[in-house]
Every structure is written in C-alpha cells, then in structure tokens.
C-alpha positions in Angstrom: -10.9 20.9 5.8 -9.2 19.2 8.8 -7.2 15.9 8.6 -8.4 15.3 5.0 -12.1 15.4 6.2 -14.4 18.1 4.7 -15.6 20.7 7.3 -18.9 19.7 8.9 -18.3 16.0 8.5 -16.9 13.9 11.3 -14.1 11.5 10.5 -16.1 8.3 11.2 -18.9 9.5 8.8 -16.2 10.4 6.2 -14.4 7.1 6.3 -17.7 5.2 6.4 -18.8 7.0 3.3 -15.6 6.1 1.5 -16.2 2.4 2.5 -19.5 2.3 0.7 -20.0 1.5 -2.9 -20.6 4.9 -4.6 -23.8 5.1 -6.7 -26.5 2.4 -6.9 -27.5 2.5 -3.2 -25.3 -0.4 -2.1 -25.8 -2.0 1.3 -23.5 -0.9 4.1 -20.7 -3.2 5.3 -22.1 -5.7 7.8 -20.7 -6.2 11.3 -20.8 -9.3 13.3 -20.8 -9.4 17.1 -21.0 -13.0 18.3 -19.8 -11.8 21.7 -21.4 -14.6 23.8 -20.3 -17.5 21.7 -17.6 -19.8 23.0 -14.8 -20.8 20.7 -12.9 -24.1 20.7 -9.8 -23.2 18.7 -7.2 -20.4 18.6 -7.3 -18.2 15.6 -3.9 -17.9 13.9 -3.5 -15.1 11.3 -0.1 -14.6 9.5 0.7 -11.2 8.1 3.6 -9.0 7.1 2.7 -5.7 8.8 5.7 -5.4 11.1 6.4 -1.7 11.4 5.3 1.8 10.8 1.8 2.5 9.6 1.2 -1.2 8.8 1.9 -2.2 12.4 -0.3 0.6 13.8 -3.1 -0.4 11.4 -2.8 -4.1 12.4 -2.9 -3.1 16.1 -6.1 -1.1 15.5 -7.6 -4.0 13.6 -6.8 -6.5 16.4 -8.3 -4.1 19.0 -11.5 -3.8 17.0 -11.6 -7.6 16.6 -11.2 -8.1 20.3 -14.2 -5.9 20.9 -16.3 -7.9 18.6 -15.0 -11.3 19.7 -13.8 -11.0 23.3 -14.0 -14.7 24.0 -11.9 -15.9 21.0 -8.2 -16.7 21.6 -6.0 -15.4 18.8 -2.5 -15.2 17.5 -1.7 -12.5 14.9 1.7 -13.5 13.8 3.9 -10.9 12.1 6.4 -12.1 9.6 8.8 -9.3 8.6 10.4 -8.8 5.2 10.1 -6.4 2.4 7.4 -7.0 -0.3 5.9 -9.9 1.7 8.8 -12.1 0.6 9.4 -13.7 4.0 5.6 -13.9 4.7 5.1 -15.7 1.4 7.9 -18.2 2.2 6.6 -18.9 5.7 3.0 -19.4 4.4 4.2 -21.7 1.5 6.2 -23.8 4.0 3.3 -24.2 6.3 1.0 -25.2 3.4 3.5 -27.7 2.1 3.8 -29.2 5.6 0.1 -29.6 5.8 -0.1 -27.2 8.7 -1.9 -24.1 7.4 -2.7 -21.1 9.6 -6.3 -20.1 10.1 -5.8 -17.2 7.6 -3.0 -15.2 6.1 -2.7 -11.8 4.5 -2.0 -11.7 0.7 -3.1 -10.2 -2.5 -6.3 -11.6 -4.2 -6.7 -12.0 -8.0 -4.0 -13.9 -9.9 -1.9 -14.2 -6.7 -4.3 -16.9 -5.6 -3.4 -19.2 -8.5 -0.2 -20.4 -6.8 -2.3 -21.8 -3.9 -4.4 -24.1 -6.2 -5.8 -27.0 -4.2 -5.1 -25.6 -0.7 -7.7 -22.8 -0.5 -11.2 -23.2 0.8 -14.4 -21.7 -0.4 -16.1 -19.2 2.0 -18.8 -17.9 -0.3 -21.8 -19.1 1.8 -20.4 -18.8 5.3 -18.7 -15.4 4.8 -19.6 -13.5 1.7 -23.3 -14.4 1.6 -23.9 -14.5 5.4 -22.2 -11.1 5.9 -23.7 -9.5 2.7 -20.2 -8.6 1.4 -21.1 -8.9 -2.3 -23.5 -6.0 -2.0 -21.2 -4.0 0.2 -18.0 -4.1 -2.0 -17.3 -2.8 -5.4 -17.7 -5.2 -8.3 -14.0 -5.1 -9.2 -13.1 -6.0 -5.6 -15.7 -8.8 -5.5 -14.3 -10.3 -8.7 -10.7 -10.2 -7.5 -11.6 -12.3 -4.5 -13.4 -15.0 -6.6 -11.4 -18.3 -7.0 -12.4 -21.5 -8.7 -16.1 -20.7 -8.8 -16.1 -19.6 -5.1 -14.5 -17.1 -2.8 -11.2 -17.7 -1.0 -10.3 -14.2 0.1 -11.9 -11.1 1.8 -10.6 -7.6 1.1 -9.3 -5.4 3.9 -8.3 -2.3 2.0 -6.8 -0.9 -1.2 -3.7 1.2 -2.0 -3.5 3.7 -4.8 -0.3 3.0 -6.8 0.2 5.9 -9.1 1.2 8.6 -6.7 4.4 10.6 -6.7 5.2 12.1 -3.3 7.5 15.1 -2.7 8.9 17.3 0.0 7.3 20.7 -0.3 10.2 22.8 1.0 12.8 21.1 -1.3 10.6 21.8 -4.4 10.2 25.4 -3.3 13.9 25.8 -2.9 14.4 24.3 -6.4 11.8 26.6 -7.9 9.7 23.6 -9.1 5.9 23.9 -9.4 4.6 20.3 -8.9 1.4 21.0 -10.8 3.4 21.6 -13.9 4.9 18.1 -13.9 2.6 16.5 -16.4 5.0 14.4 -18.4 8.2 12.3 -17.9 10.3 15.1 -19.6 8.7 17.7 -17.2 9.7 15.5 -14.3 13.2 15.2 -15.6 13.4 19.0 -15.7 12.2 19.1 -12.1 14.8 16.5 -11.0 17.5 18.5 -12.7 16.4 21.6 -10.8 16.5 19.9 -7.5 20.0 18.6 -8.3 21.3 22.0 -9.3 19.5 24.3 -6.8 19.4 22.2 -3.6 21.5 19.8 -1.6 18.7 17.2 -1.6 18.7 13.9 -3.5 16.4 14.3 -6.5 14.8 10.9 -6.2 15.0 8.4 -3.3 13.9 4.8 -3.2 15.0 1.3 -2.5 16.1 -1.2 -5.2 14.1 -4.1 -3.9 12.6 -6.3 -6.5 9.1 -5.1 -5.9 10.0 -1.4 -5.9 11.7 -1.8 -9.3 8.8 -3.7 -10.8 6.3 -1.2 -9.3 8.3 1.8 -10.7 8.5 0.2 -14.1 4.7 -0.4 -14.1 3.8 3.2 -13.4 6.3 4.4 -16.0 4.7 2.0 -18.5 1.3 3.6 -17.7 2.6 7.1 -17.7 4.8 7.1 -20.8 3.2 4.4 -23.0 -0.4 4.7 -22.0 -3.3 2.7 -20.6 -3.8 0.5 -23.7 -0.1 -0.5 -23.9 0.0 -1.4 -20.2 -3.2 -3.4 -20.4 -2.1 -5.2 -23.5 1.1 -6.2 -21.8 -0.7 -7.5 -18.7 -3.0 -9.5 -20.9 0.0 -11.1 -22.7 -0.1 -9.0 -25.9 2.6 -6.4 -25.0 4.5 -4.4 -27.6 8.3 -4.7 -27.2 9.0 -1.1 -28.1 6.6 0.1 -25.4 8.1 -2.2 -22.8 11.6 -1.1 -23.7 10.5 2.6 -23.6 9.3 2.2 -20.1 12.5 0.5 -19.0 14.6 3.3 -20.6 12.7 5.8 -18.5 13.5 3.7 -15.4 17.2 3.5 -16.4 17.3 7.3 -16.8 16.1 7.9 -13.3 18.2 5.2 -11.7 21.4 6.2 -13.4 21.1 10.0 -12.9 18.9 10.8 -9.9 18.7 7.8 -7.5 20.5 7.6 -4.1 23.6 5.4 -4.4 22.7 3.3 -1.4 19.4 2.2 -2.9 20.4 -1.5 -3.1 21.2 -1.4 0.6 18.1 0.2 2.1 14.4 -0.5 2.2 11.7 1.9 1.1 10.9 3.1 4.6 14.4 4.5 5.0 14.1 6.2 1.6 10.7 7.6 2.7 12.3 9.0 5.8 14.5 11.1 3.6 11.4 12.7 2.0 10.2 13.5 5.5 13.5 15.0 6.7 14.0 17.1 3.6 17.0 15.0 2.5 15.3 14.0 -0.8 12.7 15.5 -3.1 10.6 12.7 -4.7 9.6 9.2 -4.1 7.2 6.9 -5.9 5.2 4.6 -3.6 1.7 3.5 -3.0 -0.4 5.7 -0.7 0.9 3.8 2.3 3.6 6.5 2.2 1.0 9.0 3.2 0.1 6.9 6.2 3.7 7.3 7.4 3.6 11.1 6.9 0.4 11.4 8.9 1.8 9.1 11.6 4.8 11.4 12.0 2.6 14.5 12.3 3.5 16.1 9.0 1.1 18.5 7.3 -0.2 17.9 3.8 0.6 20.9 1.6 3.2 22.3 4.0 5.6 19.5 4.7 4.7 17.0 1.9 2.6 16.8 -1.2 1.6 14.4 -4.0 0.7 14.4 -7.6 -0.4 11.6 -9.9 2.6 10.1 -11.6 3.3 12.0 -14.8 1.1 10.8 -17.6 -1.4 9.0 -15.4 -3.5 12.0 -14.5 -6.7 10.4 -15.8 -6.0 7.0 -14.3 -6.4 5.3 -10.9 -3.9 2.5 -10.4 -4.6 0.3 -7.3 -4.0 -3.0 -5.6 -5.9 -4.9 -2.9 -4.9 -6.3 0.4 -6.9 -9.3 1.6 -7.1 -12.1 4.1 -7.0 -15.6 2.5 -8.7 -18.8 3.8 -6.7 -22.1 3.6 -8.7 -25.2 3.0 -9.4 -27.4 0.0 -7.1 -30.4 0.3 -5.9 -29.2 3.7 -8.0 -29.0 6.9 -8.3 -25.4 8.2 -7.2 -25.7 11.9 -10.1 -23.4 13.1 -12.8 -23.3 10.4 -15.4 -21.6 12.6 -13.0 -19.1 14.1 -11.5 -18.4 10.7 -14.8 -17.7 9.0 -15.9 -15.4 11.9 -12.6 -13.5 11.5 -13.2 -13.2 7.7 -16.7 -11.9 8.3 -15.2 -9.3 10.6 -12.4 -8.5 8.1 -15.0 -7.5 5.5 -17.0 -5.4 7.9 -17.3 -1.6 8.4 -15.6 -1.8 11.8 -12.6 -3.6 10.5 -12.1 -1.3 7.5 -12.4 1.8 9.5 -10.0 0.5 12.1 -7.4 -0.7 9.7 -7.4 1.8 6.8 -7.4 5.0 8.9 -3.8 4.2 9.9 -2.6 2.3 6.9 -3.0 5.2 4.5 -5.2 2.9 2.4 -8.8 3.2 1.2 -11.6 1.1 2.8 -12.3 -2.0 0.6 -10.9 -0.7 -2.6 -12.7 1.5 -5.1 -14.6 4.6 -5.4 -17.1 5.0 -8.2 -15.5 4.5 -11.6 -14.3 7.8 -13.0 -14.7 9.5 -9.7 -11.2 9.1 -8.3 -9.9 12.4 -6.8 -6.5 13.7 -5.9 -7.0 12.8 -2.2 -8.5 9.4 -2.0 -6.8 8.4 1.2 -9.0 9.4 4.2 -5.8 10.4 6.0 -4.0 12.1 3.1 -4.4 15.6 4.5 -3.9 17.5 7.8 -5.0 20.9 9.0 -2.4 23.3 7.7 -3.4 25.9 10.3 -2.8 23.9 13.5 -0.1 24.7 16.0 3.3 23.2 15.8 3.5 20.3 18.3 6.5 18.6 19.8 6.7 15.9 17.1 6.5 18.4 14.3 9.1 20.6 16.0 11.4 17.6 16.3 11.0 17.0 12.5 11.9 20.6 11.8 15.0 20.3 13.9 15.9 17.0 12.1 15.6 18.7 8.7 18.0 21.5 9.8 20.4 19.0 11.3 20.5 16.8 8.2 21.2 19.7 6.0 24.2 20.5 8.1 25.5 17.1 7.2 25.0 15.5 10.6 23.5 12.1 11.1 20.5 11.9 13.5 18.4 9.1 14.6 14.8 9.4 13.5 11.8 8.8 15.7 11.6 5.2 14.4 15.3 4.6 15.3 16.4 4.6 11.6 19.3 6.8 10.6 18.6 9.5 8.1 21.8 10.1 6.2 23.2 13.0 4.3 24.6 11.1 1.4 24.3 12.8 -2.0 25.2 10.0 -4.4 23.2 10.0 -7.6 23.9 6.6 -9.1 22.4 3.3 -8.6 22.2 0.0 -10.5 19.2 -2.3 -10.2 20.2 -5.5 -8.6 19.3 -8.8 -10.3 16.2 -10.2 -8.5 16.9 -13.4 -6.6 14.8 -16.5 -7.3 12.3 -17.3 -4.6 14.1 -20.2 -2.8 11.2 -22.0 -1.1 7.9 -21.0 -2.6 6.3 -22.4 -5.7 7.8 -21.3 -9.0 4.7 -19.2 -9.8 5.5 -16.9 -6.8 9.2 -16.2 -7.4 8.2 -12.6 -7.9 5.4 -10.8 -6.1 2.2 -10.9 -8.1 0.8 -7.6 -7.0 -0.6 -6.5 -10.3 -1.5 -2.8 -10.5 -5.2 -2.7 -11.7 -6.1 0.5 -13.5 -9.3 2.4 -14.2 -9.6 5.6 -16.2 -11.8 8.6 -15.5 
C-alpha cells in the first residue's frame, strides 16, 4: 500500500471510489465544463482556509475551477481566524449590510438556521441540474436541505473521533496504542508518557471550538452513543454531561500544555510532528498536515479512534452556501455554476486530497474503516527525503531544549508544563445570537 492507496489502484481511481455512494449503484458525481460561456459578473467566494493543508486544498480547488471555467473572473477571499470565527463575523456583516458575497464556506445542517431569510434555493439549478442528489449520500443531502429547498453544496467531510499520536514518543513510553480502548486506559498511557519521556502527554489549544469538540468526543466515548444523541436532541442526562466534563477536566488539569490558552491547534499539532508531544485530538485535517510535511503513517505518526468510540464514526461537513432570499445574490449565474462545480468529482478530488478530508462525506453505513482519509497513509518503505530529514533533525533539536523554527515559520517550543485552565468563551460580538458559538455538530453513525 502506497500513500494510503491499495496496491494496484491508482490514486485518482481510489479517491473517485471514495467519492461515490457505496452500495446501491449511485450515479457518479457530475462535472460541468461551460468553458465557452461568457460571464458578466465576478464570482466572490469567502472562506476561512488561510494556512496549512486548508490553503493548499483551496489552491487546488481554485486551479481545478479555473480549468473548468477559464472565462469567469473570480475572487476567492480568505478570512483568517480559528474555528471560522472571523469568517462568520465577516459574512454576517456583509449580509446585514445587504451586500452578500456570491457564496461562502460554512457548515450545513443547523448552522443554516441563523441565516433565515437571506439564503436562496438552488435545488433546481444546482442539485437537480448536476444530479447531486443521486451522487451524494442521503445524510449529506439532508444536511444541505433548508426550508424545503437546498441552500448549500458539500465539498468534503472530516472524521471527528480520531486520536493522533507520535509513534516514537509512545514507543519510548512503552505504550501500545492498540490497547487504549477506554478513558482509563488512555490515562494510563498519558501517565506513562509523563514518567518515561520528556514529551508533553497531551497537546492542544484552548480555543472555544477545540474545548467543545473535545467534550463532545468524551461524551461519546465515556457516556455512549445514546447519551450523546439524547443530549443533541435536547433530552440530555445531567449526570452523563457532568461525567464527560469531568473527563475533560482531568486531561486539562494534569496533561495539557500550559500555554494552551495562547496557541492555536496548528502549533499544538506541530508538537506532535516534532516529537515534543504524544497525543492530540483533532479532526482528520490533522492527517492532512502530517502528509503535507512528508511524515510517514505508522513510522512518524499514527491514529486510533478516540477511546470508547471504536464502533462509531463521528463526522462533520464542509460546504459552500448560497446567499439569496431577501437579498439579491450579486452573481446568480456565476454562483450557481460554481456550486455545480463544488459538488462535482473534479472539485472533490482536487480539494479533499490535500485537506485530509473525505470526498462528499460518508462511506456506506457501518463500513467506516480505520483509514478513511484518502491521504491518511504513506509508504513506510520509501527513502528519507530532505523534508523528512529536516523533521528528524528538528525532533532531535527540540529534545535538546533548543527552539527551532518549523517549516511553516511557527516556533516549536520545548515547554513541559502540564496544567491548563479552559478560558471562558467570549460572546460573538457581531454575529446573530444563534451563532455566538460554532454550530459544528458532530454527527455520528455506528457500525
């Protein structure tokens, strides 16, 4: 197996297969190439992919779009900020001012409720014309429905219940990751890292979204699928919710880096890559960063499903949303053409192969595997290239206590603090009250 692709299957065929609805003989994703058409307006798309694997994925998406629509002027505007907070604020301000973009990136599902009245319906011109209902999984289709129509088109999905680790650190600690099948087993592993290595047992940021995301996966793992689902549906059990928070508190108080309130998750993830930390919980976009840096799955990094979620698949969707309704979309024809493209095979291959995500969302129910990201593995037998060699040197330098600049220009520190207190989330200052906190709900299916 090379690069996460089974031997004998080329990468394009593999990714294309992942993008099709498993079982039932679904139609393939449709592509549109209106190359000779002349366009009157500039397409403006706002998004939050400003760095790392996200920026690389967006660049690939834009390049593929330019091949399909060489005559269309466009402006893909990147709005930086963790957890899409700045993007959400910028979009909300544009919508309130009556000056919407052509489209913007955001999560479908309940996240669309905050935009009541200012979203348009693209069911006929996008979903039906491009055959997207047949091409995408039922759960994905339903998530993009809004007010008896469709206001969003999916671009990819991230798995949310992964726990990533540095292979060498766990080997030094004598930890077998396959034996981590419960919260208590994970605590034993964290203790071993703390006592047997110089690495931080658990690294992450204390951004609002990372705290909520970590609580959610603890709720799933320690309290179970039914308790989590009941909570999401408004029928939560207080004891179960408190139990999940107690697990979060245990990790934050005993194993988390002390500068977690000051850094973002990308810097925390750099510490996994450098060997300065053992574990991090993130969506599978973390794997996209490892692959981008030339690290080898199974040799440099690994992943397990978060303890207690071994038979579950937690995911969320990324999509592009269509402004309209009470507002006039500034480029309706261009916007719809872009959304048809965004739902196509070409767009999903271009974007997801770099993002660490999965084309258009779901595999067949009950068929989720340990390596759902098309780029979640690399050939462990390849020669050591210059980027990998630089990483090895970086790991050795960090362990000697020196601070070195990473390939991204971020500093990888050698701090060993093990305490951290969750910061109180700030209220969203400019967006509607319903969006004070990111509404990226983790959807779950069980095998």
